[in-house]
N, C-alpha and C positions, 0 to 999 in steps of 0.2 A: 461569341460567345463568351463569356469568362467565365471562372470557375464555380462564382454562386450562381450560373445561370442555373446550374442542376439543383442545387437546394431551393429555388424558386419554384422550380416547374414540380418539385418532388410534393410540394409543401400547397402549392393552389391547384394543381392539376389532379383532376379524377382519373381512374384507369380509363376510364371509358369516353372521356372528353375528348376533343379535336386537340392534337399536340399544338404546343405554344409556337414552334417553329414555323409554320405558315405551310406544311407539307400536305396538310387536307387530312392525313391518316389519323387513326386515334391513337393518343398515348401509348396504349401499352404495346402497339406494334411499329411504333418510331421510336421512342428515346428513352422508352421503360428501363429496358435492360441496362442500357448505358448509363442513365444515371444512377440507378440502382448500384451498379459496379464501381462507378467515380465514388460512390460514398461509404463502400464496404473498403476499399484501398485507401480511402482517407483514414476511417475510423481504424483502419491496421495500424496506419502509421501514428495516430495519436495512443494506440492503445502500447504500442513498442517504447515511445517515447515515456509514456508514463511507467512504464514496468523499468525502462531503465532509470528513471529519475526515483523510484523507489528502492530499488538495489543499490544506487549509491548513497541514500540516506540509511539504508539498513549497517551500510558498511561502514559510514562514519558513525553510526550508533555501536555498533561491535567493537573499532577502536575507540573509542571512547570509554566502553564498559570494559575493556579491557585495561587501560591505564587504571581506572578506578581498583579492578580489584588488586591490581598491582602496588597501589596502595595501600590497602585493606591486608593484603599479605606482608606485607612491612610493618605495619602498626602492630599486627598479631606478633608476627617475630620481637618486634620491641616489646612487646608486653609480658609475652612470655620469657623473655630474657630477666623481666623484673622480679623481684622475690615475691611468693605468694600467690602468683598467678597460674588460675587451674583452668582455665577456658571456661566456654558457657555450658557444656554438657557434663563437666566434671565439679561444680563447686561443690563439692563435700555435703549436699543435705540429701537426706532422702526425698523421692518424689509420691510415696505412697500414705505420709503421714498429713493428719486433716490439717489446717491451720488453729491456732487457739480460739478464735472467734466461732468455730465451726463444733467445737466440744463442746 
């Protein structure tokens, strides 16, 4: 039997049908537990691989974000050194006065 035989048995055979191996037993008493165990093990391996790939992608993204944030910090420091830069939060305008068109 090959590795994909269990997939064929799981898809084509009902629990109460005769087993495809030729033993004459019902499938649920012959190969069902074995096939479900193989399927569960395969799914665990695939899930572990997927989570490993996801972690690798997240780590790569976080490293890229760190590089971008370093560039932003450098640019902000450069802007602050120039005269007249007050930053985004303290631009000198009061925030509670309505605009001219609203008056």
